[in-house]
C-alpha positions, 0 to 999 in steps of 0.5 A: 563601891561608888554612887553610880553602882548604888543608883543602878542597884536601886533602879534594878531593885525597883523595876525588878528587871535589868532592861527596864532599869537600863531604860530608866537610867538611860544607859544600855543594859551591859554597864548595869549588869557589870556594875551590879556584879562588881557591887556584889563582889565588893560586898561579898553577897548576892543581891539579886536572884536572877530568874527568867521573868526578872529579878528579886532581891535576896535577903542581903539585897533587901537589907541593903536597899534602904541604906543605898537610898539613904546614901544617894539622898545624903550625896544629893544633899551634900551637893546642895550644901556645897553649892549653897556654901560656895554661893554664901547661902549656908555656913558660919559667919563670924561678926565683930561688933563694937558696943555702940553698934549693939544698941541700934545698928545690930537689931536693924541688920541681923533680923533682915540677914537671918530672914534672907539667909536662914541657913547661916549661923551667926557668931557675934563677938563684941570688940573694939574697932582696932581689934576688929581690924586686926582680927579681920587681918588675921582671919579670926572674923569675917566681917566687922562693924567699926567706928571710924576713923581707924588707923592702919586699915590697909588689910581691910576694905571699909564701906561707910554704913551710917553717918550720925552726929554726937548729941548731949544727954543729961538728966531731965532735972538738969537746968539745961535740959530744956534747951534744943541746942547748946555749945559743948563749952557750956559743959566745961565744969560738968562731970562726964560719963565717957565710953571706955578709953579704947573706944573711938568715941572716947577719942572723938569726945576728948578731941571735941572738948579740947577744941571747945577749950576744956578737958573733960572731967571724967566721972565714969567710963562705960562700954555700952550705950545703955550703960552710959545712959544709966549712969547719966540717969543716976546723976553721975554726969553728962555724956555725948552719945550717937544721935541714933541712940537717942530713941532709946532714952527714958523720959528721965533723960533729955537729948540736946543737939550741939550748936556745932555738930560733931559728925561720926561714922560707922563702917562695915569692914571686911577683907578684900578677898571676903567669902561670898557669905561675908559679901552677902552680909555686907550687901544686906547691911548696906541695903538695910541702912541705905533704905532706912536712911532714905526713909528718914530723909523722906520723912 
């Protein structure tokens, strides 16, 4: 049994005539006659009563017709699904994200992607930048947002998606809260709330403090930006956070820019042989971030 036989069966059932069915299917009549006989032989039942003025469905044929139609619809849908999958319009996308991306970058990119590709299922997993690169190399995820720089990125392709700088966050009641800019060295005697030791931001903060002439006194570690902000608000220390996260602080906190800026970058990483689905996500993310960056520049 094949789809061609089912299509011929449906055509004969609807036209009630082999000749008209052949005209509808744009074939000669003999192939349809042969196909229906073979189908009846395979099913072990007569599907049509042959009469001088045409044909009518037998009880077996009447029972088979709706299922034949469903089979053709399902086959057509399968073709569409396969076509969409091959072009990246449908499927499952595994996305690795770092904690600092969940606060700002993710809410900007994901809604735009889901709107453009509603038939794609997103699976998100929070990971470190190093773990994301390794997971991409092992084909455990498809795309990842990472904090740069990352060592050993030979197995992935990386596009810079966002440029930012670290800023100081401290309680609004702090004596330094009224300043617009200050040197990092002025915080040498303050306790710090740092991102977890495995975070790239942790390493960047340590290097920046060492260049400023001191080692930070670490009071607490946290993974998420909002957790860092909460700990600072609770008076447990000061922190360095990405400047883009400043928009989410409460009125009980203050942001101060550094007199000597510390640049940071976010990248979107993917395998060189990334699927069309993964490349669609990368393209969407780059377009969203680029357009918003241009908007901020214009403002």
